C-alpha positions as CSV (number, residue, x, y, z in Angstrom):
1,M,-18.0,-10.3,9.8
2,K,-16.9,-13.6,8.4
3,N,-12.6,-13.4,7.9
4,T,-11.5,-10.3,10.4
5,M,-7.9,-10.3,10.4
6,T,-6.2,-11.0,13.3
7,E,-3.2,-9.4,14.6
8,E,-1.4,-13.0,14.4
9,Q,-2.3,-13.1,10.2
10,A,-1.1,-9.2,9.9
11,Q,2.3,-10.1,11.5
12,I,2.9,-13.4,9.1
13,L,1.6,-11.1,6.6
14,R,4.3,-8.8,7.3
15,E,7.1,-11.9,7.1
16,K,5.8,-12.8,4.0
17,L,5.8,-9.3,2.3
18,Q,10.0,-8.9,3.1
19,G,11.8,-8.4,0.1
20,H,8.5,-9.2,-1.9
21,H,8.0,-6.8,-5.1
22,V,4.6,-5.8,-3.2
23,E,5.8,-4.9,0.0
24,A,5.6,-1.1,0.0
25,L,2.1,-1.3,-1.2
26,F,0.5,-3.9,1.2
27,L,2.4,-2.5,4.0
28,M,0.9,1.0,3.4
29,A,-2.5,-0.5,3.8
30,L,-1.3,-2.5,6.6
31,V,0.2,-0.1,8.8
32,I,-1.4,3.2,7.8
33,G,-5.0,1.4,6.6
34,L,-5.2,3.6,2.8
35,R,-7.7,2.0,0.7
36,R,-7.3,0.1,-3.0
37,D,-7.9,3.0,-4.7
38,E,-5.8,5.6,-2.7
39,L,-3.1,2.9,-3.1
40,R,-3.3,2.6,-7.0
41,L,-3.8,6.0,-7.6
42,L,-1.0,6.9,-5.2
43,T,1.7,9.7,-6.3
44,W,5.2,10.5,-5.2
45,Q,3.7,14.3,-4.6
46,E,1.6,13.0,-2.5
47,I,4.4,11.4,-0.1
48,N,7.5,13.4,1.8
49,L,10.0,10.4,2.5
50,E,12.0,13.5,4.3
51,T,9.3,14.1,6.8
52,G,7.6,10.7,6.9
53,E,4.1,12.3,5.9
54,I,1.7,11.6,3.4
55,C,-1.5,14.0,2.3
56,V,-3.6,11.7,0.1
57,L,-6.4,12.2,-2.2
58,N,-9.4,10.4,-0.5
59,Q,-10.7,8.5,-3.7
60,K,-14.0,8.1,-2.0
61,T,-14.4,12.2,-1.0
62,K,-12.1,13.4,-4.0
63,R,-10.6,15.7,-1.2
64,S,-7.0,15.6,0.7
65,R,-7.2,13.7,4.1
66,P,-4.9,15.4,6.8
67,R,-1.4,14.6,6.5
68,I,-0.5,11.4,8.1
69,H,2.5,10.4,9.5
70,V,4.2,7.2,8.0
71,P,6.2,5.2,10.4
72,E,10.1,5.0,9.6
73,T,10.0,1.4,9.0
74,I,7.3,2.1,6.3
75,V,9.6,5.0,5.1
76,D,12.5,3.0,4.5
77,V,10.7,0.8,2.6
78,L,9.2,3.4,0.2
79,K,13.0,4.5,-0.1
80,Q,13.9,1.0,-1.2
81,H,10.9,0.9,-3.6
82,A,11.6,4.1,-4.8
83,L,14.8,3.4,-6.1
84,R,14.0,-0.1,-7.8
85,Q,11.2,1.9,-9.5
86,E,14.0,4.4,-10.8
87,G,16.1,1.2,-12.0
88,E,13.1,-0.1,-14.0
89,S,13.7,1.5,-17.1
90,R,12.2,-1.2,-19.2
91,Y,8.6,0.5,-18.3
92,P,7.8,4.0,-21.0
93,D,6.6,7.5,-19.6
94,T,3.3,6.7,-20.3
95,E,2.0,10.5,-20.5
96,G,4.3,11.2,-17.1
97,Q,2.6,9.1,-15.0
98,R,5.2,6.7,-14.3
99,A,7.0,9.5,-12.8
100,R,4.5,10.0,-10.5
101,L,2.8,6.7,-9.9
102,V,4.0,5.1,-6.6
103,F,2.8,1.9,-7.4
104,P,2.5,1.6,-11.6
105,D,1.6,-1.4,-13.5
106,S,4.2,-2.7,-16.1
107,R,3.1,0.2,-18.6
108,G,3.4,2.8,-16.3
109,R,-0.2,3.4,-15.5
110,A,-2.5,2.6,-12.6
111,L,-2.6,-0.9,-11.6
112,S,-6.2,-2.2,-12.6
113,I,-8.2,-3.3,-9.9
114,Q,-8.0,-7.0,-11.6
115,S,-4.4,-6.9,-11.1
116,F,-3.9,-5.3,-7.7
117,L,-6.7,-8.1,-6.1
118,H,-4.5,-10.6,-8.1
119,E,-1.0,-9.3,-6.4
120,W,-3.1,-9.6,-2.8
121,N,-4.4,-13.1,-3.0
122,A,-1.5,-14.6,-4.3
123,V,0.3,-12.8,-1.3
124,C,-2.4,-14.4,0.8
125,K,-1.7,-17.6,-0.7
126,Q,2.2,-17.6,-0.1
127,A,1.6,-16.5,3.5
128,E,-1.0,-19.7,3.8
129,L,-3.8,-17.3,4.7
130,S,-7.2,-17.9,4.1
131,R,-8.7,-15.9,1.5
132,L,-8.9,-12.5,3.0
133,R,-10.7,-9.5,1.9
134,F,-8.3,-6.6,1.5
135,H,-10.8,-4.6,3.0
136,D,-10.0,-6.7,6.5
137,L,-6.7,-4.2,6.6
138,R,-8.5,-1.4,6.8
139,V,-10.9,-3.0,9.3
140,L,-7.8,-4.0,11.5
141,V,-6.2,-0.6,11.5
142,W,-9.4,1.1,12.4
143,H,-9.4,-1.3,15.3
144,R,-6.0,-0.9,15.7
145,V,-6.2,3.2,16.4
146,H,-9.4,3.1,18.3
147,A,-7.7,0.8,21.0
148,E,-5.0,3.3,21.2
149,E,-7.1,6.1,21.8
150,H,-9.1,4.2,24.9
């Protein structure tokens, strides 16, 4: 693999994401390993902030994945994100999606892939990391999970 993300790079990324408007979005990928489209289409109905669990619709198979436990630090970031989102009354409630999507675009719709990748590349540049592919987050999480199993 060309640019496999290292744990050191992941830590740099986490530090740069603190307080950033896309902090919750990319921490969900960095810690839990959600796919790009799972994040783009994630709804608040899939997240239980009280129990710290999510049940995401797998966008590849169109079936729900098993419940995933979300670490308390990520739950806290999601709660802050929800409060910010509620306070952003400048966005219209497009077809009711604004209330449902966790990471809507400026019009309340699902982020386009282009916008998502633009945000990703901007964060990587700000963190002074070489151009990493977003998919590298999943690979890092996969390696992390398998290392814990052995």
